[in-house]
N, C-alpha and C positions, 0 to 999 in steps of 0.2 A: 642534409635535406631540410626542408622547412618543417616537415612533420616531426623529424627527430629533434630539431631545435625547440619546437613547441612542447614536446614531451619533456625535454631536459629542463626547460624553463618552468614548467608546471611542477616537476619533481623538486626543483630547487625551492620553489615557493612553498612547498609543503614540508620542507626539511625540519622546520621548527615545530612540527605537529607532534602530538603525544599519543594519539590513538590510531594505530594502523587498521586498515580494513583487513579482514581475514576470511578465508573460506570456511564454510560450515556444511553440514550435511544438507542435501537437497530435500525439499518437501514438495509434495504434489498438491496443487490447488485447483479446484474447479470453480469457475465463475460463470454465473448465468443470471438471467432476470428471475425475479421472484415468481412471476406468472408461468414460468416454464416448468414442465415436469422434470424431476430429477432422474438421472440414470438409475437403472435397477440396482447397481452394486456400487456403493461409495467406499468400499474397503480399501481401495487404492489411493484415496485422497486423505491428506492430512488436514485439510480445511476446505470448506465450501463458502464461497463469497457470493452473496445474493444481492443483486441490485434491486433496491426497493422502489426506485423511480419516484413518482410523486404521490404514492398512495398515502392516504391518511393513516395515522398511527394504528387505529383499531383495525383497519382493513389489512394493513401490513402484518399486524400481530395475528389475525385470523388466518392469513395465507401461510405464515410461518408455522402456526399450530397445525395446519393441514399437512405441511411437509415434515413435521416432527417425526412420524413413524419411519419415513424414508431416510431421514438424516441420522437417526439413531444417535450415537455418541459422537459423531463427526463434529468438530468445532465449526461454528457458523460465524461469519463476519458479514455485516450489512454494509453495502456500498451505496453511497449517496449519488444522486444524479450529477451528470457533467454540467448541466445548465439548469438553473432555477431562476425564473423571472423574479425580479424584486418584489412584485406584488404577491408572489406565491411563497416568498421565503419564510414568512411567519408560519404558514401551514407546514412547511418542511420542518421548521424548528419544533413545532408542537408534535409532529410525528416522531422526531428523534427523541424528544423528551418522553413521550409515551412508551417508546420501545426501550429506552434506558430503564424506566420504572418497571417494565416487564422483564428485565434482566439481561437484555442484549448489551453487552459491554465491548464487543469487538466491531470496529468501524473502519470503512475505507472512504477517504475524501477524494473528490475528483478535481477540486479547484481550491483556490485560497479561501473563498467564501465559506465553503463547507468545512474546510480545515479550521478556520476561525470559529465557526459554530461549534464544532466538536471541542475545541479548546475551552470556549466559554462554558460549555457544559461539563467541563472537567473530565472528559473522556481521556483515558491514558493509553489505551491500546488502539492506536490509529495507524493505518497504513495509507500510503498515497498511491492513487492509480496513475497510470502512465501519463495522463493529461497534466500532471504536475511535473513537467520535464525536469530531469536531473541528468544533465550531460557532463557535468564537471564536479570536482570535489567541493567547490564553493556552494553549488546548488544542494549537494548532499548535506553539507554542514548546516545550511540554512533550514532545510526540511527537518533535520534532526533537532535543531534548536526550537523549531515549531512543535516538536513532540511526536514526529513521525517515527514509527517503530519498524516499518517495512516499506519499500518503494518498488512499484512495478516499473521497470525500465521501459522507455518508449520503444515501439517497434522500429523507430527510425535510428535508434542507437545500434551500435554493432559490437561484435565480439571483441575486437581490438580495444575499443574504448572501455568496455566493461572490464576487460582484463587490466587495463591501465588503472582504472579507478579502484580496482580491488588491490592494487599494488602500492597505492599512495596513502598518506595519512592526511587528516585535516585537524586543525586545532579545535577539536570538540571532543568531549569525553564520551559521548554517546552517539557514535556515528552510524549512519546506515551503511550497509555494504552492498556489494553487487551480486545480483543473480545472473548467471550465464544463460544464454538462450536455451531453450528446450522446455517450452510449455510451463512457464512460471515456477521453475525450480528455484530454490532459494539458497543463498549463502548468507550466513549471519555473523555478526560481530557485536558484542555488547548488546544483545537482544534487538539489534537493528538489522534489516536486510533489504535487498532489492530483488525484484522479480523482473524477468524479461517477458514482456507481453508478445504473444504471437498473434494477437487479434488485429 
């Protein structure tokens, strides 16, 4: 079949690779906007991802401080907006710098512009939201090369493709791996992983 031929061709293309994807324990992640109240009990979550939108750095820091008691010791990742108009990008850059100085080191990029911004600011713990599509091993390798440590798979992706991607290698020493569907659970390899978005 055509599908089998495509899978065989992709597998042959990856045979020279050195770093296979591997399954790892699932983690549970909650993602929501910064202005939304948190659920009463976060004990079932390994990480909370808070979308900061276009808040100024001080406003975002104040909102995060207000959520601190509810967050407790749950690790927090700050998600950047999917779209920022060019005229507003410096404001976003200043907000990120402010929050970095305030000690927030875990970030999620939604597009190449915010991924570039985080790289310029030397952020090392960066995840990619599903809007940075990764449907094949080449896309995964490129995102890994750009410093991404975890990837949320697109809701348009499917379990078969995620399984296939987790079974191949790419010629990259720090590869993202694939998370299976089921509410952003994660598989990790070399500190890289992919999450399946159900949103």
